[in-house]
C-alpha atoms as an extended CHARMM CRD file, in Angstrom:
* protein
*
        76  EXT
         1         1  VAL       CA             18.5080000000       46.9110000000       94.5640000000  PROA      1               0.0000000000
         2         2  PRO       CA             18.3350000000       43.6760000000       96.5170000000  PROA      2               0.0000000000
         3         3  ARG       CA             21.5630000000       43.7950000000       98.4850000000  PROA      3               0.0000000000
         4         4  LEU       CA             22.1850000000       47.4920000000       99.1530000000  PROA      4               0.0000000000
         5         5  ARG       CA             20.4580000000       47.5560000000      102.5330000000  PROA      5               0.0000000000
         6         6  ASP       CA             22.1180000000       44.3220000000      103.6930000000  PROA      6               0.0000000000
         7         7  LEU       CA             25.6020000000       45.5180000000      102.7340000000  PROA      7               0.0000000000
         8         8  ARG       CA             25.0260000000       48.9090000000      104.3490000000  PROA      8               0.0000000000
         9         9  GLU       CA             23.8300000000       47.3000000000      107.5770000000  PROA      9               0.0000000000
        10        10  ASP       CA             26.6510000000       44.7220000000      107.5220000000  PROA      10              0.0000000000
        11        11  HSD       CA             29.0930000000       47.6440000000      107.4530000000  PROA      11              0.0000000000
        12        12  ASP       CA             27.2150000000       49.3690000000      110.3080000000  PROA      12              0.0000000000
        13        13  LEU       CA             26.4520000000       52.4080000000      108.1650000000  PROA      13              0.0000000000
        14        14  THR       CA             23.3980000000       54.6200000000      108.0810000000  PROA      14              0.0000000000
        15        15  GLN       CA             21.7910000000       55.8020000000      104.8620000000  PROA      15              0.0000000000
        16        16  THR       CA             23.0700000000       59.2710000000      105.6650000000  PROA      16              0.0000000000
        17        17  GLN       CA             26.6530000000       57.9990000000      105.9690000000  PROA      17              0.0000000000
        18        18  VAL       CA             26.4680000000       56.1550000000      102.6460000000  PROA      18              0.0000000000
        19        19  ALA       CA             24.8930000000       59.1750000000      100.9600000000  PROA      19              0.0000000000
        20        20  LYS       CA             27.7820000000       61.2860000000      102.2590000000  PROA      20              0.0000000000
        21        21  LEU       CA             30.3410000000       58.7560000000      100.9450000000  PROA      21              0.0000000000
        22        22  LEU       CA             28.7040000000       59.0020000000       97.5200000000  PROA      22              0.0000000000
        23        23  ASN       CA             28.4320000000       62.7940000000       97.6890000000  PROA      23              0.0000000000
        24        24  MET       CA             24.6580000000       62.4980000000       97.4550000000  PROA      24              0.0000000000
        25        25  ALA       CA             22.6890000000       65.4230000000       98.8060000000  PROA      25              0.0000000000
        26        26  LYS       CA             19.6580000000       63.4800000000       99.9910000000  PROA      26              0.0000000000
        27        27  ARG       CA             19.5560000000       60.1850000000      101.8010000000  PROA      27              0.0000000000
        28        28  GLY       CA             15.9940000000       59.7900000000      100.5110000000  PROA      28              0.0000000000
        29        29  ILE       CA             17.3810000000       58.9380000000       97.0980000000  PROA      29              0.0000000000
        30        30  LEU       CA             19.3600000000       56.1120000000       98.6740000000  PROA      30              0.0000000000
        31        31  ASN       CA             16.2440000000       54.9240000000      100.5450000000  PROA      31              0.0000000000
        32        32  MET       CA             14.2830000000       54.7630000000       97.2980000000  PROA      32              0.0000000000
        33        33  ASN       CA             17.1080000000       52.7200000000       95.7770000000  PROA      33              0.0000000000
        34        34  GLU       CA             17.1260000000       50.2730000000       98.6920000000  PROA      34              0.0000000000
        35        35  THR       CA             13.3850000000       49.7100000000       98.4830000000  PROA      35              0.0000000000
        36        36  GLY       CA             13.4080000000       49.2710000000       94.7170000000  PROA      36              0.0000000000
        37        37  GLU       CA             11.2020000000       52.3070000000       94.0770000000  PROA      37              0.0000000000
        38        38  ASN       CA             13.8700000000       53.8910000000       91.8960000000  PROA      38              0.0000000000
        39        39  ASP       CA             16.5890000000       52.6880000000       89.5630000000  PROA      39              0.0000000000
        40        40  VAL       CA             20.1110000000       53.1990000000       90.8290000000  PROA      40              0.0000000000
        41        41  PRO       CA             22.2510000000       55.2630000000       88.4530000000  PROA      41              0.0000000000
        42        42  THR       CA             25.1410000000       53.3090000000       86.9330000000  PROA      42              0.0000000000
        43        43  GLN       CA             27.7630000000       55.6070000000       88.4700000000  PROA      43              0.0000000000
        44        44  VAL       CA             26.2800000000       55.0290000000       91.9530000000  PROA      44              0.0000000000
        45        45  LEU       CA             26.3130000000       51.2570000000       91.4220000000  PROA      45              0.0000000000
        46        46  LEU       CA             29.9630000000       51.4210000000       90.4060000000  PROA      46              0.0000000000
        47        47  GLN       CA             30.8490000000       53.5190000000       93.4550000000  PROA      47              0.0000000000
        48        48  LEU       CA             28.9800000000       51.1670000000       95.7870000000  PROA      48              0.0000000000
        49        49  ALA       CA             30.5750000000       48.0700000000       94.2450000000  PROA      49              0.0000000000
        50        50  ASP       CA             34.0150000000       49.6250000000       94.7110000000  PROA      50              0.0000000000
        51        51  TYR       CA             33.2620000000       50.7040000000       98.2770000000  PROA      51              0.0000000000
        52        52  TYR       CA             31.8910000000       47.3010000000       99.3200000000  PROA      52              0.0000000000
        53        53  HSD       CA             34.5670000000       45.4090000000       97.3160000000  PROA      53              0.0000000000
        54        54  THR       CA             32.0450000000       43.4720000000       95.2750000000  PROA      54              0.0000000000
        55        55  SER       CA             30.5940000000       43.4650000000       91.7620000000  PROA      55              0.0000000000
        56        56  VAL       CA             27.6400000000       45.3300000000       90.3150000000  PROA      56              0.0000000000
        57        57  ASP       CA             26.1630000000       41.9390000000       89.3950000000  PROA      57              0.0000000000
        58        58  TYR       CA             26.2410000000       40.9860000000       93.0860000000  PROA      58              0.0000000000
        59        59  LEU       CA             24.5630000000       44.2590000000       94.0690000000  PROA      59              0.0000000000
        60        60  LEU       CA             21.8340000000       43.6220000000       91.4850000000  PROA      60              0.0000000000
        61        61  GLY       CA             21.2970000000       40.0200000000       92.6010000000  PROA      61              0.0000000000
        62        62  ARG       CA             22.5160000000       38.5480000000       89.3060000000  PROA      62              0.0000000000
        63        63  THR       CA             25.0930000000       36.4080000000       91.1310000000  PROA      63              0.0000000000
        64        64  ASP       CA             25.5750000000       35.1070000000       94.6430000000  PROA      64              0.0000000000
        65        65  GLU       CA             29.3610000000       35.4900000000       94.3570000000  PROA      65              0.0000000000
        66        66  PRO       CA             30.3120000000       38.5690000000       96.4020000000  PROA      66              0.0000000000
        67        67  ARG       CA             33.9460000000       38.7350000000       95.2170000000  PROA      67              0.0000000000
        68        68  PRO       CA             34.6060000000       41.4510000000       92.6470000000  PROA      68              0.0000000000
        69        69  TYR       CA             35.7320000000       40.6490000000       89.1570000000  PROA      69              0.0000000000
        70        70  PRO       CA             39.4530000000       40.9710000000       88.4480000000  PROA      70              0.0000000000
        71        71  SER       CA             40.4470000000       44.4130000000       87.2250000000  PROA      71              0.0000000000
        72        72  ARG       CA             41.3600000000       44.8700000000       83.6100000000  PROA      72              0.0000000000
        73        73  LYS       CA             44.9700000000       45.6790000000       82.9740000000  PROA      73              0.0000000000
        74        74  LYS       CA             45.5720000000       48.9890000000       81.2690000000  PROA      74              0.0000000000
        75        75  ARG       CA             46.8730000000       48.7330000000       77.7360000000  PROA      75              0.0000000000
        76        76  GLU       CA             50.2030000000       50.3470000000       77.0540000000  PROA      76              0.0000000000
């Protein structure tokens, strides 16, 4: 995923720290995701987007707008 490494480094985090935040057992999985050798599971993308306060589209390089989308209001 194009921006995962940049965001992690911008937040002064190691792969191990991010893996711990995501409750991932192995930082190697995160490394494979950063290098594009492996697809990132949807749930991990959602967690990372929430953590970095951005959108999944930004993480995937589909937009250059880092601001997250507005949240949907819950229906009553």
